N, CA and C atoms as an extended XYZ file, in Angstrom:
222
Properties=species:S:1:pos:R:3:atomname:S:1:resname:S:1:resid:I:1 pbc="F F F"
N         0.879       -1.180       -0.167 N   MET     1
C        -0.023       -0.021        0.028 CA  MET     1
C         0.805        1.207        0.040 C   MET     1
N         1.871        1.197        0.637 N   ARG     2
C         2.806        2.388        0.906 CA  ARG     2
C         3.356        2.832       -0.566 C   ARG     2
N         3.820        1.721       -1.268 N   GLY     3
C         4.354        2.097       -2.683 CA  GLY     3
C         3.308        2.638       -3.628 C   GLY     3
N         2.064        2.249       -3.518 N   ILE     4
C         0.979        2.830       -4.175 CA  ILE     4
C         0.706        4.369       -4.075 C   ILE     4
N         0.711        4.695       -2.719 N   LEU     5
C         0.762        6.136       -2.207 CA  LEU     5
C         1.784        6.852       -2.743 C   LEU     5
N         3.038        6.355       -2.717 N   SER     6
C         4.183        6.863       -3.288 CA  SER     6
C         4.101        7.270       -4.677 C   SER     6
N         3.745        6.403       -5.365 N   ALA     7
C         3.428        6.510       -6.831 CA  ALA     7
C         2.329        7.459       -7.088 C   ALA     7
N         1.284        7.563       -6.353 N   LYS     8
C         0.378        8.635       -6.563 CA  LYS     8
C         0.895        9.978       -6.395 C   LYS     8
N         1.770       10.177       -5.332 N   LYS     9
C         2.223       11.341       -4.928 CA  LYS     9
C         3.118       11.930       -5.943 C   LYS     9
N         4.018       11.019       -6.501 N   GLN    10
C         4.948       11.183       -7.661 CA  GLN    10
C         4.160       11.819       -8.866 C   GLN    10
N         3.053       11.198       -9.070 N   ASN    11
C         2.320       11.460      -10.254 CA  ASN    11
C         1.705       12.992      -10.230 C   ASN    11
N         1.475       13.379       -8.962 N   SER    12
C         0.877       14.738       -8.698 CA  SER    12
C         2.083       15.822       -8.606 C   SER    12
N         3.269       15.453       -8.757 N   LEU    13
C         4.493       16.462       -8.710 CA  LEU    13
C         4.432       17.237       -9.932 C   LEU    13
N         4.530       18.517       -9.866 N   LYS    14
C         4.807       19.339      -11.061 CA  LYS    14
C         5.974       20.202      -10.921 C   LYS    14
N         6.618       20.453      -12.038 N   GLU    15
C         7.958       21.362      -11.793 CA  GLU    15
C         7.564       22.791      -11.766 C   GLU    15
N         7.925       23.511      -10.728 N   CYS    16
C         7.688       25.014      -10.562 CA  CYS    16
C         8.505       25.705      -11.655 C   CYS    16
N         7.595       26.815      -12.248 N   LEU    17
C         8.360       27.742      -13.192 CA  LEU    17
C         9.394       28.556      -12.570 C   LEU    17
N         9.228       28.715      -11.299 N   ILE    18
C        10.308       29.764      -10.539 CA  ILE    18
C        11.565       29.005      -10.171 C   ILE    18
N        11.280       27.984       -9.184 N   CYS    19
C        12.379       27.251       -8.481 CA  CYS    19
C        12.810       26.118       -9.240 C   CYS    19
N        12.012       25.726      -10.132 N   GLU    20
C        12.419       24.395      -11.064 CA  GLU    20
C        12.421       23.121      -10.057 C   GLU    20
N        11.917       23.260       -8.933 N   MET    21
C        11.777       22.050       -8.122 CA  MET    21
C        10.281       21.387       -8.325 C   MET    21
N        10.312       20.011       -8.086 N   GLU    22
C         8.981       19.401       -8.270 CA  GLU    22
C         8.241       19.394       -6.937 C   GLU    22
N         7.196       19.963       -6.979 N   LYS    23
C         6.243       20.256       -5.873 CA  LYS    23
C         4.715       19.678       -6.186 C   LYS    23
N         3.915       19.659       -5.067 N   ASP    24
C         2.677       19.266       -5.434 CA  ASP    24
C         1.593       20.281       -5.041 C   ASP    24
N         1.940       21.387       -4.328 N   LEU    25
C         0.933       22.310       -4.029 CA  LEU    25
C         1.371       23.664       -4.737 C   LEU    25
N         0.488       24.337       -5.308 N   GLY    26
C         0.653       25.605       -6.031 CA  GLY    26
C        -0.575       26.008       -7.060 C   GLY    26
N        -0.210       26.904       -7.869 N   ILE    27
C        -1.397       27.513       -8.810 CA  ILE    27
C        -0.774       27.200      -10.201 C   ILE    27
N        -1.798       27.088      -11.108 N   HIS    28
C        -1.539       26.988      -12.475 CA  HIS    28
C        -1.817       28.214      -13.191 C   HIS    28
N        -0.821       28.713      -14.063 N   LEU    29
C        -1.180       29.720      -15.017 CA  LEU    29
C        -0.893       29.365      -16.405 C   LEU    29
N        -1.872       29.078      -17.069 N   LEU    30
C        -1.866       28.605      -18.515 CA  LEU    30
C        -1.257       27.210      -18.339 C   LEU    30
N        -0.425       26.833      -18.990 N   ASN    31
C         0.404       25.623      -18.916 CA  ASN    31
C         1.521       25.562      -17.896 C   ASN    31
N         1.743       26.585      -16.975 N   TYR    32
C         2.833       26.592      -16.040 CA  TYR    32
C         2.327       26.427      -14.795 C   TYR    32
N         3.170       25.949      -13.933 N   PHE    33
C         2.861       25.690      -12.513 CA  PHE    33
C         3.883       26.425      -11.594 C   PHE    33
N         3.281       27.257      -10.682 N   ILE    34
C         3.993       27.847       -9.732 CA  ILE    34
C         3.772       27.390       -8.267 C   ILE    34
N         4.681       26.868       -7.553 N   CYS    35
C         4.535       26.266       -6.148 CA  CYS    35
C         4.065       27.407       -5.226 C   CYS    35
N         3.392       26.893       -4.118 N   LYS    36
C         2.960       27.634       -3.069 CA  LYS    36
C         4.151       28.640       -2.454 C   LYS    36
N         5.216       28.098       -2.284 N   GLU    37
C         6.317       28.980       -1.729 CA  GLU    37
C         6.720       29.920       -2.643 C   GLU    37
N         6.903       29.627       -3.953 N   CYS    38
C         7.248       30.820       -4.837 CA  CYS    38
C         6.265       31.785       -5.038 C   CYS    38
N         4.951       31.307       -5.180 N   GLU    39
C         3.935       32.103       -5.215 CA  GLU    39
C         3.861       33.200       -3.962 C   GLU    39
N         4.180       32.816       -2.765 N   HIS    40
C         4.223       33.596       -1.712 CA  HIS    40
C         5.359       34.685       -1.709 C   HIS    40
N         6.667       34.174       -2.236 N   GLU    41
C         7.659       34.945       -2.491 CA  GLU    41
C         7.460       35.969       -3.511 C   GLU    41
N         6.795       35.502       -4.642 N   ILE    42
C         6.459       36.639       -5.620 CA  ILE    42
C         5.577       37.666       -5.097 C   ILE    42
N         4.605       37.372       -4.397 N   VAL    43
C         3.696       38.433       -3.900 CA  VAL    43
C         3.899       39.205       -2.717 C   VAL    43
N         5.039       38.822       -2.118 N   THR    44
C         5.617       39.542       -0.883 CA  THR    44
C         6.905       40.217       -1.026 C   THR    44
N         7.507       39.930       -2.283 N   THR    45
C         8.761       40.699       -2.603 CA  THR    45
C         8.657       42.086       -3.117 C   THR    45
N         9.362       42.874       -2.480 N   GLU    46
C         9.360       44.376       -2.890 CA  GLU    46
C        10.117       44.568       -4.152 C   GLU    46
N         9.651       45.659       -4.966 N   THR    47
C        10.369       45.905       -6.256 CA  THR    47
C        11.906       46.136       -6.117 C   THR    47
N        12.240       46.595       -5.012 N   ASP    48
C        13.775       46.909       -4.874 CA  ASP    48
C        14.755       45.676       -4.397 C   ASP    48
N        14.048       44.534       -4.089 N   ASN    49
C        14.627       43.304       -3.731 CA  ASN    49
C        15.342       42.689       -4.960 C   ASN    49
N        16.534       42.176       -4.776 N   SER    50
C        17.380       41.622       -5.900 CA  SER    50
C        16.608       40.454       -6.486 C   SER    50
N        15.729       39.842       -5.892 N   ASN    51
C        14.985       38.658       -6.560 CA  ASN    51
C        13.784       38.974       -7.442 C   ASN    51
N        13.519       40.308       -7.407 N   TYR    52
C        12.371       40.942       -8.078 CA  TYR    52
C        12.523       40.610       -9.658 C   TYR    52
N        13.617       41.170      -10.093 N   GLY    53
C        14.086       40.854      -11.447 CA  GLY    53
C        13.974       39.508      -11.897 C   GLY    53
N        14.498       38.614      -11.099 N   TYR    54
C        14.444       37.132      -11.566 CA  TYR    54
C        13.022       36.571      -11.637 C   TYR    54
N        12.244       36.982      -10.691 N   TYR    55
C        10.786       36.535      -10.785 CA  TYR    55
C        10.070       37.115      -12.179 C   TYR    55
N        10.399       38.453      -12.501 N   LEU    56
C         9.801       38.967      -13.653 CA  LEU    56
C        10.372       38.214      -14.815 C   LEU    56
N        11.577       37.848      -14.955 N   GLU    57
C        12.198       37.084      -16.124 CA  GLU    57
C        11.455       35.716      -16.094 C   GLU    57
N        11.138       34.929      -15.139 N   ARG    58
C        10.534       33.738      -15.125 CA  ARG    58
C         9.276       33.811      -15.515 C   ARG    58
N         8.503       34.925      -15.185 N   LEU    59
C         6.965       35.082      -15.375 CA  LEU    59
C         6.815       35.508      -17.002 C   LEU    59
N         7.839       35.955      -17.480 N   LYS    60
C         7.888       36.378      -18.833 CA  LYS    60
C         7.219       35.143      -19.801 C   LYS    60
N         7.648       33.910      -19.365 N   LYS    61
C         7.162       32.817      -20.102 CA  LYS    61
C         5.654       32.654      -20.250 C   LYS    61
N         5.077       32.945      -19.055 N   VAL    62
C         3.560       32.937      -18.875 CA  VAL    62
C         2.977       33.996      -19.998 C   VAL    62
N         3.560       35.242      -19.980 N   ARG    63
C         3.166       36.239      -20.776 CA  ARG    63
C         3.224       35.925      -22.214 C   ARG    63
N         4.310       35.352      -22.521 N   GLU    64
C         4.757       34.973      -24.053 CA  GLU    64
C         3.723       33.836      -24.491 C   GLU    64
N         3.441       32.992      -23.297 N   ALA    65
C         2.434       31.929      -23.756 CA  ALA    65
C         1.069       32.465      -24.051 C   ALA    65
N         0.654       33.478      -23.253 N   LEU    66
C        -0.624       34.239      -23.417 CA  LEU    66
C        -0.673       34.963      -24.800 C   LEU    66
N         0.312       35.551      -25.147 N   SER    67
C         0.347       36.204      -26.477 CA  SER    67
C         0.299       35.206      -27.483 C   SER    67
N         1.014       34.221      -27.438 N   ALA    68
C         0.983       33.031      -28.454 CA  ALA    68
C        -0.501       32.704      -28.756 C   ALA    68
N        -1.350       32.449      -27.400 N   THR    69
C        -2.639       32.013      -27.471 CA  THR    69
C        -3.555       33.048      -28.104 C   THR    69
N        -3.320       34.262      -27.855 N   LYS    70
C        -3.987       35.225      -28.352 CA  LYS    70
C        -3.974       35.347      -29.845 C   LYS    70
N        -2.825       35.146      -30.422 N   ASN    71
C        -2.405       35.265      -31.791 CA  ASN    71
C        -3.023       34.122      -32.548 C   ASN    71
N        -3.191       32.871      -31.923 N   LYS    72
C        -3.770       31.806      -32.538 CA  LYS    72
C        -5.280       32.060      -32.817 C   LYS    72
N        -5.890       32.686      -31.740 N   VAL    73
C        -7.421       32.859      -31.814 CA  VAL    73
C        -7.716       33.758      -32.877 C   VAL    73
N        -6.885       34.857      -33.155 N   HIS    74
C        -7.217       35.905      -33.999 CA  HIS    74
C        -6.950       35.545      -35.630 C   HIS    74
């Protein structure tokens, strides 16, 4: 039984867009996943923090995917 639960948990893991670690809790933005920890860091990081630019760069993938989706519709 323990092996089955472990296999189920592994299947639910997704790679976070920000930290690139496999996690099971977080949010989905289009085809991307952001883990709960990174989501918290993103929304609480001040714009003058050195990590802010990194988060923006990683989140550009979501914006690019959204733009590509819009272009396919039109």
